[in-house]
C-alpha positions as CSV (number, residue, x, y, z in Angstrom):
1,M,-86.0,58.8,-64.4
2,C,-87.3,59.3,-67.6
3,L,-88.1,61.8,-70.2
4,S,-92.0,61.1,-70.9
5,R,-94.0,61.4,-73.7
6,R,-95.3,64.7,-73.2
7,G,-91.6,66.3,-72.2
8,R,-91.3,66.0,-68.6
9,T,-89.1,64.6,-66.1
10,V,-90.5,62.0,-63.4
11,V,-88.3,63.3,-60.6
12,G,-88.2,59.8,-57.7
13,I,-86.1,60.4,-54.3
14,Y,-83.7,63.4,-55.0
15,N,-80.0,62.5,-55.1
16,E,-77.0,63.6,-57.6
17,E,-77.5,61.1,-60.2
18,N,-81.0,62.1,-60.2
19,A,-80.4,65.7,-60.5
20,K,-77.8,65.4,-63.1
21,T,-80.4,63.4,-65.4
22,N,-82.8,66.5,-64.2
23,A,-80.3,69.0,-65.6
24,L,-80.0,67.0,-69.2
25,V,-83.3,66.9,-69.7
26,E,-84.2,70.4,-69.0
27,N,-81.4,71.5,-71.2
28,V,-83.2,69.1,-73.9
29,Y,-86.4,70.9,-72.9
30,L,-84.7,74.4,-73.0
31,Q,-83.4,73.9,-77.1
32,W,-87.0,72.5,-78.0
33,S,-88.7,75.5,-76.4
34,R,-85.8,77.7,-78.4
35,K,-86.8,75.9,-81.5
36,E,-90.7,76.2,-81.2
37,I,-91.5,79.8,-79.9
38,S,-89.2,83.1,-80.6
39,W,-88.3,84.5,-77.1
40,E,-86.5,87.7,-78.0
41,D,-87.6,90.9,-76.5
42,M,-90.4,89.4,-74.9
43,N,-91.2,90.3,-71.2
44,Y,-93.4,87.9,-69.3
45,L,-96.7,89.4,-69.6
46,D,-96.4,89.7,-73.8
47,W,-95.5,86.0,-73.4
48,L,-98.4,85.5,-71.5
49,E,-100.9,87.2,-74.4
50,K,-99.2,85.7,-77.3
51,K,-97.8,81.9,-75.8
52,V,-100.6,80.8,-73.4
53,F,-103.9,83.0,-73.5
54,D,-104.2,83.6,-77.5
55,G,-106.3,81.0,-79.1
56,R,-107.5,79.9,-76.0
57,V,-109.7,82.0,-74.2
58,E,-111.0,83.8,-77.1
59,N,-115.1,83.6,-77.5
60,Q,-114.6,81.6,-74.3
61,S,-116.3,82.0,-70.2
62,V,-113.4,82.5,-68.4
63,L,-112.7,82.3,-64.3
64,E,-109.8,84.0,-62.8
65,L,-109.1,82.2,-59.3
66,G,-107.3,84.9,-57.1
67,A,-107.1,87.8,-60.0
68,L,-105.5,90.3,-57.3
69,N,-104.6,94.0,-59.0
70,D,-106.2,92.9,-62.7
71,R,-102.4,92.2,-63.5
72,I,-103.3,89.3,-65.4
73,T,-107.0,90.1,-65.8
74,N,-106.3,92.6,-68.2
75,V,-103.9,90.4,-70.3
76,I,-106.7,88.3,-70.5
77,R,-109.0,90.7,-71.9
78,R,-106.9,91.6,-74.8
79,C,-107.5,87.9,-75.5
80,N,-111.1,88.7,-76.3
81,P,-113.2,86.4,-73.8
82,K,-116.6,86.0,-74.2
83,S,-117.0,86.6,-70.6
84,I,-114.4,87.1,-67.5
85,Y,-115.6,86.5,-63.8
86,T,-112.6,87.5,-61.1
87,V,-112.2,86.1,-57.6
88,D,-110.2,87.2,-54.9
89,P,-110.5,87.8,-51.2
90,D,-108.7,91.5,-51.7
91,P,-111.2,94.2,-52.9
92,T,-108.3,96.3,-53.9
93,G,-108.7,95.0,-57.8
94,K,-112.4,94.9,-57.8
95,P,-113.0,91.4,-57.9
96,D,-116.8,90.5,-59.5
97,F,-116.6,87.8,-56.2
98,I,-114.7,89.1,-52.9
99,G,-113.6,85.9,-50.8
100,T,-111.6,82.7,-51.1
101,A,-111.9,79.8,-53.9
102,N,-113.1,78.4,-51.5
103,D,-116.0,80.9,-50.2
104,F,-116.6,81.3,-54.3
105,Y,-117.5,77.3,-54.4
106,S,-119.9,77.2,-51.5
107,G,-122.5,78.4,-53.8
108,A,-121.4,77.9,-57.1
109,T,-122.1,75.4,-59.6
110,E,-121.7,76.9,-63.3
111,P,-119.5,76.0,-65.6
112,Y,-116.7,77.8,-67.6
113,D,-114.8,77.1,-70.6
114,V,-111.4,78.0,-69.3
115,V,-110.2,78.9,-65.6
116,V,-107.3,80.4,-64.8
117,C,-105.3,79.8,-61.6
118,M,-102.1,81.9,-61.4
119,G,-99.8,82.4,-58.3
120,L,-102.6,80.9,-55.9
121,L,-102.2,77.6,-55.0
122,Y,-98.6,77.4,-53.4
123,H,-100.2,79.6,-50.9
124,L,-102.5,77.4,-49.7
125,H,-102.6,74.8,-47.3
126,S,-104.9,72.7,-48.7
127,P,-104.3,73.6,-52.8
128,W,-105.1,69.5,-54.0
129,H,-108.6,70.9,-52.4
130,L,-108.9,73.6,-54.7
131,V,-107.6,72.0,-58.0
132,E,-110.6,69.3,-57.4
133,L,-113.4,71.9,-56.6
134,I,-112.2,73.4,-60.2
135,I,-112.2,70.2,-62.1
136,N,-115.6,69.1,-60.3
137,H,-117.4,72.4,-60.4
138,S,-116.3,74.6,-63.4
139,R,-115.8,71.7,-65.6
140,P,-113.4,73.5,-67.7
141,K,-112.4,72.5,-71.1
142,I,-109.2,74.3,-69.9
143,L,-107.0,74.7,-67.5
144,I,-104.2,77.4,-67.0
145,L,-102.4,76.7,-64.0
146,E,-99.5,78.8,-63.0
147,T,-97.6,77.5,-59.8
148,A,-94.2,77.5,-57.9
149,N,-92.3,74.2,-58.0
150,A,-91.3,72.5,-55.1
151,I,-87.9,70.8,-55.2
152,N,-86.0,68.1,-53.6
153,H,-88.6,66.9,-51.2
154,V,-88.7,63.1,-51.0
155,E,-92.7,63.1,-50.7
156,G,-93.1,65.7,-53.2
157,W,-94.3,68.4,-51.2
158,S,-93.2,70.7,-48.0
159,I,-94.8,73.2,-45.0
160,N,-94.0,76.2,-45.2
161,P,-95.1,79.5,-42.5
162,E,-97.8,81.5,-44.4
163,E,-98.8,84.7,-42.8
164,H,-103.0,85.1,-43.8
165,N,-104.9,88.1,-44.6
166,V,-102.4,89.8,-45.5
167,L,-102.2,91.3,-49.7
168,A,-101.0,88.8,-51.7
169,N,-100.8,86.0,-49.5
170,A,-103.7,83.4,-48.3
171,Y,-107.1,84.5,-46.5
172,A,-109.1,82.4,-44.5
173,D,-112.1,81.6,-45.7
174,R,-115.0,83.0,-44.4
175,E,-116.1,80.8,-41.8
176,I,-112.7,79.9,-40.2
177,K,-111.9,82.0,-37.7
178,H,-108.4,80.5,-36.6
179,P,-106.7,79.3,-40.0
180,M,-103.8,77.1,-40.1
181,Q,-100.7,79.5,-41.0
182,I,-99.3,77.1,-43.3
183,N,-99.1,76.8,-47.1
184,S,-98.1,73.2,-48.7
185,S,-95.5,73.3,-51.7
186,V,-95.7,70.4,-54.2
187,T,-93.2,69.3,-57.0
188,R,-93.9,70.0,-60.7
189,D,-94.3,66.6,-61.9
190,N,-96.6,65.4,-58.7
191,W,-99.0,68.2,-59.9
192,I,-99.2,66.7,-63.2
193,E,-99.5,63.6,-62.1
194,G,-102.5,64.3,-59.5
195,I,-104.2,66.3,-62.4
196,E,-103.5,63.6,-64.8
197,T,-106.1,61.4,-62.2
198,T,-109.0,63.1,-63.7
199,P,-110.4,64.0,-67.3
200,M,-107.9,66.8,-67.4
201,K,-104.8,66.1,-69.2
202,L,-101.6,68.1,-69.6
203,Q,-101.3,70.1,-73.3
204,Q,-98.4,72.0,-73.1
205,H,-96.2,73.1,-70.3
206,W,-93.3,75.9,-69.6
207,I,-90.7,76.0,-67.0
208,Y,-89.7,79.7,-66.1
209,H,-86.0,79.4,-65.2
210,L,-85.6,77.8,-68.3
211,I,-86.9,80.5,-70.7
212,P,-85.1,84.2,-71.1
213,F,-87.5,86.4,-70.3
214,E,-87.0,89.9,-69.5
215,Q,-85.8,90.4,-66.3
216,D,-88.3,93.2,-65.0
217,D,-88.9,94.0,-61.6
218,F,-92.5,91.9,-61.4
219,F,-90.5,88.7,-62.9
220,V,-87.8,88.3,-60.8
221,K,-89.7,89.1,-57.5
222,A,-92.9,87.1,-58.1
223,K,-92.3,84.6,-61.1
224,Q,-88.9,83.3,-61.8
225,N,-89.9,80.2,-59.7
226,M,-93.0,79.0,-61.6
227,W,-93.7,76.9,-63.9
228,M,-96.9,77.2,-66.1
229,G,-99.2,74.0,-67.2
230,V,-102.2,73.9,-69.4
231,F,-104.5,70.9,-69.0
232,Q,-107.5,70.0,-71.5
233,W,-110.4,67.8,-70.7
234,E,-110.5,64.7,-72.6
235,G,-113.1,62.7,-70.5
């Protein structure tokens, strides 16, 4: 276990010694984060605007997968993208494309400058495949990825029940009448390792439980176990 050049832990089989090392590394990470960024009086959505989207989406074509209720979409819009195209299987938020990300990619070849995929991957049984589709079909200069972090799993992943076709859960693709109603959870480090086998390389990442966000209902219920990674195309 070690601290890499990008300031992340490399997690092996979970045991007490590794847990102590992780805690030490995360404490160093938190101290570095506090010095680099002023966190005072910043809620989660303000942080997204000022620290994640600002300077990355301005004058860029943006694809948002899993837009849901427009909450994140509106934050992106405040940062002046050239265009934004939203995808979600639920029509509530009036997405540009109504369907799953897999449905969208079944006919999509258009590139986008920035792809935003937040709060989606941990609902899916095949999240790796979706990220492959993003990288190979959208070919983004920047990938902004937010998902949950599986922990304490020897193989780096776990399977959990996932009720389908329910708002804020996974939806079956159009041609699938009998979906496997499970999701696959992947560790943060496995995600980074896997994505970096492609031209996308980690530029910056944040671990939410180490950041003293305002504890509003939205953050506590939906986001506190998440992490965020910004990947840049370097191929």
